[in-house]
N, CA, C and O atoms as a DFTB+ gen file, in Angstrom:
316 C
 N C O
     1  1      24.401     -10.912      10.243
     2  2      24.009     -10.515       8.921
     3  2      23.904      -8.997       8.876
     4  3      23.333      -8.384       9.779
     5  1      24.438      -8.405       7.854
     6  2      24.345      -6.969       7.674
     7  2      23.017      -6.633       7.023
     8  3      22.573      -7.313       6.097
     9  1      22.392      -5.583       7.512
    10  2      21.159      -5.123       6.888
    11  2      21.414      -3.771       6.254
    12  3      22.165      -2.947       6.776
    13  1      20.789      -3.571       5.146
    14  2      20.890      -2.295       4.444
    15  2      19.498      -1.711       4.311
    16  3      18.517      -2.315       4.745
    17  1      19.415      -0.537       3.710
    18  2      18.122       0.091       3.510
    19  2      17.192      -0.795       2.693
    20  3      15.989      -0.816       2.953
    21  1      17.705      -1.511       1.734
    22  2      16.870      -2.318       0.852
    23  2      16.352      -3.583       1.519
    24  3      15.534      -4.289       0.929
    25  1      16.804      -3.892       2.730
    26  2      16.339      -5.080       3.428
    27  2      15.083      -4.822       4.257
    28  3      14.568      -5.750       4.881
    29  1      14.581      -3.602       4.281
    30  2      13.400      -3.313       5.086
    31  2      12.170      -3.957       4.457
    32  3      12.097      -4.088       3.235
    33  1      11.207      -4.359       5.276
    34  2      10.005      -4.995       4.744
    35  2       9.236      -4.104       3.771
    36  3       8.686      -4.594       2.785
    37  1       9.195      -2.803       4.041
    38  2       8.487      -1.894       3.149
    39  2       9.166      -1.819       1.791
    40  3       8.489      -1.782       0.763
    41  1      10.482      -1.798       1.772
    42  2      11.205      -1.775       0.498
    43  2      10.953      -3.059      -0.278
    44  3      10.789      -3.024      -1.497
    45  1      10.922      -4.198       0.422
    46  2      10.625      -5.465      -0.243
    47  2       9.214      -5.465      -0.803
    48  3       8.994      -5.960      -1.909
    49  1       8.250      -4.920      -0.064
    50  2       6.868      -4.866      -0.528
    51  2       6.750      -4.004      -1.783
    52  3       6.080      -4.389      -2.741
    53  1       7.392      -2.854      -1.780
    54  2       7.356      -1.972      -2.951
    55  2       8.025      -2.647      -4.142
    56  3       7.534      -2.554      -5.267
    57  1       9.126      -3.316      -3.902
    58  2       9.817      -4.026      -4.982
    59  2       8.931      -5.128      -5.554
    60  3       8.815      -5.259      -6.773
    61  1       8.312      -5.911      -4.694
    62  2       7.440      -6.990      -5.151
    63  2       6.231      -6.450      -5.907
    64  3       5.813      -7.039      -6.903
    65  1       5.669      -5.339      -5.448
    66  2       4.504      -4.757      -6.109
    67  2       4.870      -4.145      -7.459
    68  3       4.022      -4.061      -8.347
    69  1       6.116      -3.719      -7.623
    70  2       6.548      -3.074      -8.859
    71  2       6.939      -4.061      -9.953
    72  3       7.085      -3.671     -11.111
    73  1       7.105      -5.299      -9.609
    74  2       7.530      -6.302     -10.588
    75  2       6.432      -6.577     -11.607
    76  3       5.244      -6.423     -11.322
    77  1       6.855      -6.987     -12.801
    78  2       5.897      -7.463     -13.789
    79  2       5.465      -8.880     -13.442
    80  3       4.319      -9.258     -13.683
    81  1       6.367      -9.652     -12.884
    82  2       6.070     -11.025     -12.511
    83  2       5.681     -11.120     -11.052
    84  3       5.614     -10.107     -10.357
    85  1       5.426     -12.326     -10.586
    86  2       4.995     -12.518      -9.203
    87  2       6.135     -12.342      -8.207
    88  3       7.312     -12.345      -8.569
    89  1       5.754     -12.189      -6.955
    90  2       6.731     -12.096      -5.867
    91  2       7.418     -13.450      -5.690
    92  3       6.898     -14.467      -6.150
    93  1       8.570     -13.478      -5.034
    94  2       9.313     -14.727      -4.874
    95  2       8.594     -15.814      -4.080
    96  3       8.892     -16.996      -4.256
    97  1       7.657     -15.444      -3.213
    98  2       6.956     -16.463      -2.428
    99  2       5.464     -16.156      -2.402
   100  3       5.031     -15.036      -2.676
   101  1       4.695     -17.182      -2.066
   102  2       3.236     -17.048      -2.022
   103  2       2.821     -16.023      -0.960
   104  3       1.919     -15.222      -1.200
   105  1       3.451     -16.039       0.180
   106  2       3.121     -15.103       1.252
   107  2       3.375     -13.653       0.874
   108  3       2.583     -12.765       1.189
   109  1       4.477     -13.431       0.202
   110  2       4.786     -12.057      -0.224
   111  2       3.813     -11.595      -1.305
   112  3       3.465     -10.415      -1.356
   113  1       3.374     -12.498      -2.160
   114  2       2.390     -12.134      -3.191
   115  2       1.046     -11.795      -2.533
   116  3       0.369     -10.860      -2.960
   117  1       0.665     -12.538      -1.513
   118  2      -0.572     -12.231      -0.789
   119  2      -0.466     -10.845      -0.142
   120  3      -1.430     -10.080      -0.161
   121  1       0.680     -10.525       0.419
   122  2       0.883      -9.203       1.026
   123  2       0.745      -8.099      -0.024
   124  3       0.158      -7.051       0.248
   125  1       1.280      -8.331      -1.210
   126  2       1.165      -7.351      -2.294
   127  2      -0.300      -7.182      -2.698
   128  3      -0.764      -6.060      -2.897
   129  1      -1.019      -8.279      -2.817
   130  2      -2.426      -8.212      -3.223
   131  2      -3.249      -7.452      -2.185
   132  3      -4.036      -6.573      -2.537
   133  1      -3.070      -7.786      -0.912
   134  2      -3.839      -7.126       0.148
   135  2      -3.526      -5.631       0.191
   136  3      -4.434      -4.807       0.296
   137  1      -2.257      -5.286       0.112
   138  2      -1.862      -3.877       0.138
   139  2      -2.427      -3.118      -1.054
   140  3      -2.906      -1.994      -0.906
   141  1      -2.372      -3.720      -2.218
   142  2      -2.900      -3.073      -3.420
   143  2      -4.400      -2.860      -3.329
   144  3      -4.902      -1.805      -3.717
   145  1      -5.120      -3.847      -2.824
   146  2      -6.576      -3.714      -2.690
   147  2      -6.924      -2.591      -1.707
   148  3      -7.839      -1.807      -1.962
   149  1      -6.208      -2.511      -0.598
   150  2      -6.467      -1.455       0.382
   151  2      -6.167      -0.079      -0.208
   152  3      -6.960       0.849      -0.055
   153  1      -5.033       0.053      -0.876
   154  2      -4.687       1.343      -1.488
   155  2      -5.665       1.721      -2.595
   156  3      -6.042       2.887      -2.720
   157  1      -6.075       0.745      -3.394
   158  2      -7.029       1.027      -4.465
   159  2      -8.376       1.458      -3.885
   160  3      -9.008       2.378      -4.405
   161  1      -8.812       0.809      -2.830
   162  2     -10.076       1.194      -2.190
   163  2      -9.994       2.614      -1.637
   164  3     -10.950       3.383      -1.749
   165  1      -8.866       2.959      -1.047
   166  2      -8.698       4.312      -0.510
   167  2      -8.721       5.353      -1.618
   168  3      -9.378       6.386      -1.489
   169  1      -8.010       5.088      -2.700
   170  2      -7.981       6.040      -3.823
   171  2      -9.365       6.181      -4.449
   172  3      -9.809       7.294      -4.732
   173  1     -10.042       5.069      -4.664
   174  2     -11.376       5.135      -5.263
   175  2     -12.374       5.829      -4.338
   176  3     -13.284       6.507      -4.813
   177  1     -12.215       5.668      -3.027
   178  2     -13.105       6.359      -2.087
   179  2     -12.859       7.866      -2.089
   180  3     -13.792       8.655      -1.946
   181  1     -11.611       8.253      -2.252
   182  2     -11.281       9.687      -2.273
   183  2     -11.707      10.326      -3.584
   184  3     -12.309      11.399      -3.589
   185  1     -11.396       9.671      -4.695
   186  2     -11.674      10.244      -6.021
   187  2     -13.148      10.134      -6.390
   188  3     -13.682      11.029      -7.045
   189  1     -13.808       9.069      -5.989
   190  2     -15.205       8.782      -6.282
   191  2     -15.522       8.867      -7.779
   192  3     -16.340       9.682      -8.205
   193  1     -14.858       8.007      -8.573
   194  2     -15.139       8.010     -10.011
   195  2     -16.492       7.349     -10.294
   196  3     -17.156       6.845      -9.389
   197  1     -16.881       7.365     -11.566
   198  2     -18.144       6.733     -11.950
   199  2     -18.059       5.228     -11.716
   200  3     -16.968       4.668     -11.604
   201  1     -19.196       4.595     -11.646
   202  2     -19.251       3.167     -11.380
   203  2     -18.621       2.371     -12.525
   204  3     -18.040       1.309     -12.301
   205  1     -18.737       2.880     -13.733
   206  2     -18.152       2.182     -14.885
   207  2     -16.626       2.202     -14.792
   208  3     -15.978       1.176     -15.000
   209  1     -16.059       3.351     -14.486
   210  2     -14.609       3.444     -14.340
   211  2     -14.119       2.557     -13.197
   212  3     -13.098       1.881     -13.316
   213  1     -14.852       2.568     -12.100
   214  2     -14.481       1.742     -10.952
   215  2     -14.498       0.258     -11.317
   216  3     -13.588      -0.484     -10.947
   217  1     -15.526      -0.170     -12.037
   218  2     -15.633      -1.572     -12.447
   219  2     -14.492      -1.959     -13.385
   220  3     -13.925      -3.044     -13.256
   221  1     -14.152      -1.082     -14.325
   222  2     -13.064      -1.364     -15.264
   223  2     -11.731      -1.431     -14.521
   224  3     -10.932      -2.334     -14.768
   225  1     -11.485      -0.493     -13.620
   226  2     -10.228      -0.485     -12.862
   227  2     -10.108      -1.739     -11.999
   228  3      -9.042      -2.350     -11.932
   229  1     -11.192      -2.117     -11.348
   230  2     -11.160      -3.327     -10.509
   231  2     -10.939      -4.576     -11.356
   232  3     -10.195      -5.471     -10.953
   233  1     -11.567      -4.646     -12.507
   234  2     -11.390      -5.805     -13.392
   235  2      -9.946      -5.906     -13.874
   236  3      -9.396      -7.005     -13.944
   237  1      -9.335      -4.791     -14.200
   238  2      -7.936      -4.799     -14.640
   239  2      -6.996      -5.250     -13.522
   240  3      -6.070      -6.024     -13.762
   241  1      -7.230      -4.774     -12.325
   242  2      -6.373      -5.158     -11.195
   243  2      -6.548      -6.639     -10.879
   244  3      -5.565      -7.343     -10.645
   245  1      -7.782      -7.114     -10.871
   246  2      -8.030      -8.533     -10.601
   247  2      -7.393      -9.397     -11.685
   248  3      -6.796     -10.431     -11.384
   249  1      -7.516      -8.979     -12.941
   250  2      -6.887      -9.725     -14.043
   251  2      -5.376      -9.770     -13.907
   252  3      -4.754     -10.810     -14.121
   253  1      -4.793      -8.640     -13.552
   254  2      -3.343      -8.576     -13.366
   255  2      -2.895      -9.541     -12.279
   256  3      -1.928     -10.280     -12.466
   257  1      -3.587      -9.541     -11.145
   258  2      -3.185     -10.428     -10.057
   259  2      -3.501     -11.886     -10.353
   260  3      -2.815     -12.775      -9.847
   261  1      -4.507     -12.148     -11.147
   262  2      -4.783     -13.537     -11.539
   263  2      -3.639     -14.088     -12.388
   264  3      -3.220     -15.231     -12.208
   265  1      -3.140     -13.275     -13.306
   266  2      -2.013     -13.699     -14.142
   267  2      -0.763     -13.859     -13.281
   268  3      -0.040     -14.846     -13.414
   269  1      -0.506     -12.897     -12.405
   270  2       0.668     -13.000     -11.521
   271  2       0.598     -14.249     -10.655
   272  3       1.606     -14.929     -10.464
   273  1      -0.599     -14.561     -10.124
   274  2      -0.759     -15.736      -9.264
   275  2      -0.533     -17.012     -10.070
   276  3       0.124     -17.939      -9.597
   277  1      -1.080     -17.060     -11.298
   278  2      -0.906     -18.252     -12.137
   279  2       0.572     -18.474     -12.457
   280  3       1.056     -19.604     -12.392
   281  1       1.278     -17.425     -12.797
   282  2       2.713     -17.552     -13.075
   283  2       3.483     -17.929     -11.813
   284  3       4.410     -18.737     -11.864
   285  1       3.100     -17.350     -10.693
   286  2       3.776     -17.639      -9.445
   287  2       3.552     -19.068      -8.976
   288  3       4.453     -19.684      -8.407
   289  1       2.361     -19.597      -9.209
   290  2       2.061     -20.959      -8.791
   291  2       3.012     -21.948      -9.471
   292  3       3.467     -22.908      -8.849
   293  1       3.300     -21.711     -10.719
   294  2       4.270     -22.574     -11.426
   295  2       5.651     -22.462     -10.788
   296  3       6.333     -23.464     -10.574
   297  1       6.050     -21.231     -10.490
   298  2       7.382     -20.992      -9.938
   299  2       7.460     -21.458      -8.486
   300  3       8.454     -22.073      -8.099
   301  1       6.447     -21.183      -7.677
   302  2       6.473     -21.549      -6.272
   303  2       6.433     -23.068      -6.100
   304  3       7.033     -23.600      -5.166
   305  1       5.735     -23.766      -6.989
   306  2       5.620     -25.219      -6.888
   307  2       6.898     -25.942      -7.243
   308  3       7.073     -27.099      -6.859
   309  1       7.805     -25.291      -7.972
   310  2       9.038     -25.957      -8.416
   311  2      10.135     -25.923      -7.355
   312  3      11.189     -26.529      -7.544
   313  1       9.905     -25.226      -6.248
   314  2      10.948     -25.123      -5.212
   315  2      10.829     -26.191      -4.186
   316  3      11.628     -26.242      -3.251
């Protein structure tokens, strides 16, 4: 099998995280969620915004991933 630059795991992770919809598999979606949470925690620790902004940002991210997971569950279950 030929591999190209786009076949690297990091490129796949960035592609999956950039999608509006869920990743193609449950495992890849979990990887996106974990990576996003770690990056968000790092950014919030560096910037140190107010608690209200932090709560709103966390709620938006959790809501986004809840919708992605719900849509993905329908798609992942049909395979």
